[in-house]
N, C-alpha and C positions, 0 to 999 in steps of 0.2 A: 618157652623163654628163648628170645632172640639174643645172640651174641652181637654186642655193639660192633659195628662196622664205620669205616669212614665214609661210605657211600650208602644211601638208602637202598639202591638196587642190589647191594651185596648182602642185605640183611635177609636171612631166611630163618624164620621162627621154627625152632627145633620142637619136636614133640618131647623128647627126654634128653637131659645132659646128664652124663655120667662122668663125676670128677673122679677118676681112678687113681689108687695109690700104688698099684703094682701090677704085674702081669697076671695075677689071679683075679683082679677086679676086671682088667680087659677082657679076659676070658668069659667072665660073668656077664660083662656087658653085651659082648658079641652074642653069646646064648641068648639073653633076653631079646635082642633084636631079631634073631633068627626065629625065636618061638612067636614073636608078636609081628613078624613080617615087616620089620622097619628097616628103611634104607640106613646106612651107617657113614658118617663122615667123622674124621679125625682133626682134632684141633690141637697143634703144637704150640709154637710161641705166639700164634695169632696174627701172622704177618700176610696173610692170604688177602692181597688187596681185591680180589674179585668175589670172595666169599666161599671158596672151596672148603674151607674148614667148618662149614656150617651146612645144614640140609633141611628143607622144609619138610616138617611133619615126619622127621625121622630122629635116630639116636645119634647124639654128637658124643664121641668119647673125647673128653678134655683131658690132655696131659699137662696143662699148663699150672695148674694148682698144686700139684704134689710131685710130679715128675720133671722137675725143672732144674735140677742141680748138675753140677759137674765135679768129677773126681779126678785129681790130676795125680799120676803116678810118675815122680821124677826119675825114678831108678830105671823103669822100663820106657820112659819118655812117651807115655801115652795119656790120653784123657778121655774119660767116659762121659758122655753128655747125655742127659735125659731129653727125651722128645719134646717136652715142653718148654726146654730152656730159651731164654732170649738172647 
């Protein structure tokens, strides 16, 4: 499955796309890629104009579906943002 891109030359059909929900899923995806000798790309918010967040015939770890929120802590004046946030 290829992740849609704004330009055809930036589209790279991945062999596997893992929509991870937490760090355990990420670890499992990396282990799968190692066992199957697949190159890995990480898709965050999907803003890579030249397609760096996809990889031909490899594994894409997609953070955009589930790891995309933000948590604001006004007391400590911090914000935690997921890797797939826009």
